[in-house]
C-alpha positions in Angstrom: 27.7 -2.4 -6.4 25.7 -3.2 -9.6 22.2 -1.6 -9.7 19.6 -4.2 -9.5 16.4 -2.9 -11.5 14.4 -6.1 -10.9 15.0 -6.3 -7.3 14.5 -2.8 -6.4 11.1 -2.6 -8.3 9.8 -5.7 -6.7 10.6 -4.2 -3.3 9.0 -1.0 -4.2 5.8 -2.7 -5.7 5.4 -5.0 -2.7 5.7 -1.9 -0.4 3.2 0.1 -2.3 0.7 -2.9 -2.4 1.1 -3.8 1.3 0.6 0.0 2.3 -2.4 0.5 0.0 -4.4 -2.7 0.0 -7.0 -3.5 2.8 -7.0 -6.9 4.7 -10.3 -7.7 3.0 -8.4 -7.8 -0.4 -6.4 -10.7 0.8 -2.8 -11.6 1.3 -0.3 -9.5 -0.4 3.0 -11.7 -1.0 5.8 -12.6 -3.3 5.6 -16.2 -2.7 2.4 -18.2 -2.8 2.7 -21.5 -0.7 0.9 -24.5 -2.0 -2.5 -24.8 -0.5 -3.0 -20.9 -0.1 -6.4 -20.1 -0.6 -7.5 -16.8 -2.6 -7.8 -13.9 -2.4 -4.1 -13.0 -2.8 -2.1 -10.6 -4.7 1.5 -11.0 -5.7 4.2 -9.3 -8.0 4.6 -11.5 -11.0 7.1 -11.2 -13.9 9.6 -8.3 -13.7 11.5 -7.4 -16.9 13.7 -4.6 -17.8 15.3 -2.9 -20.9 18.4 -0.7 -20.6 17.3 2.9 -21.9 20.8 4.4 -21.5 23.8 4.1 -19.1 22.1 3.5 -15.7 18.5 4.2 -16.8 16.1 1.2 -17.2 12.5 0.7 -18.3 11.1 -1.8 -15.9 8.0 -3.7 -16.7 6.2 -5.7 -13.9 3.0 -7.5 -13.4 0.7 -7.6 -10.4 -1.5 -10.7 -10.4 -4.6 -11.2 -8.2 -6.5 -14.2 -7.6 -10.1 -14.5 -6.0 -12.4 -17.4 -5.5 -15.9 -17.1 -4.9 -19.2 -16.5 -6.8 -18.9 -13.8 -9.5 -16.0 -11.8 -10.8 -16.9 -8.3 -9.2 -14.8 -8.9 -6.2 -11.7 -9.7 -8.3 -12.1 -6.4 -10.1 -12.4 -4.7 -6.9 -9.2 -6.2 -5.7 -7.5 -5.3 -9.0 -8.6 -1.7 -8.8 -7.2 -1.6 -5.1 -4.0 -3.0 -6.4 -3.7 -0.5 -9.3 -4.5 2.4 -6.9 -2.0 1.2 -4.3 0.9 1.1 -6.8 0.1 4.3 -8.4 -0.8 6.3 -5.3 1.4 4.7 -2.5 5.0 5.6 -2.2 7.1 3.7 -4.7 10.4 3.6 -3.0 13.4 1.2 -2.5 16.8 1.7 -1.0 19.3 2.7 -3.7 16.9 3.5 -6.5 15.1 6.5 -7.9 11.9 5.9 -9.9 10.2 8.0 -12.6 7.0 7.8 -14.7 5.2 5.0 -13.1 2.2 4.0 -15.1 -0.3 1.1 -15.5 -0.2 0.1 -19.1 -2.5 -2.9 -19.4 -4.9 -5.1 -17.6 -7.0 -8.3 -17.9 -9.5 -10.3 -15.8 -10.1 -13.9 -16.5 -13.5 -15.6 -16.7 -13.9 -18.4 -14.0 -11.3 -21.2 -14.1 -12.3 -24.7 -14.5 -13.7 -25.0 -11.0 -16.3 -22.3 -11.8 -15.4 -20.0 -9.0 -11.6 -19.0 -9.2 -10.8 -15.7 -11.1 -7.4 -14.2 -12.0 -6.5 -10.8 -12.8 -3.3 -9.2 -14.3 -2.1 -5.7 -14.1 0.9 -4.5 -16.2 3.0 -1.5 -15.0 6.0 0.3 -16.4 8.4 2.4 -14.4 11.7 3.9 -15.1 14.5 3.0 -12.6 17.9 4.2 -12.0 20.4 4.1 -9.1 19.9 6.8 -6.5 
C-alpha cells in the first residue's frame, strides 16, 4: 500500500486538536457545514514535499474562526490549538512523525460584519511509513 502523507497528517492533527482543546474553544472538525456558527477550528491546507525515498516534509494549516466582540478570544483559541498540536500525541496508523513545529501564525482583524475573526497557524512535520 502506498503511504499517504496528507491523510496521515490530517488524522494526527485532528486527533491532537480534539484531545487538547476545551469545549469552550468550539467545534473541532474537518468539514464545516454551511450555517455553522463560530467558534470552530479545522485543519486547512495540507501539502507535502518528498525529502527522500519515503520521507516527506508535510506542511499543514490549522484555521480558527471566532465571532464576538474583540479579537482576544480568537487569540486564546489559536493558542489552545497550537498547544494541542505541539503537546498532545501526534499519531496516525501506519505513520511515524518527527520534528513537529509551528512555523507561522496570523490573526485577522474583524471581517466585514465587524465581529468575525479568523486565525491561521502553519505547522511542519516530517512523516514516513511506520
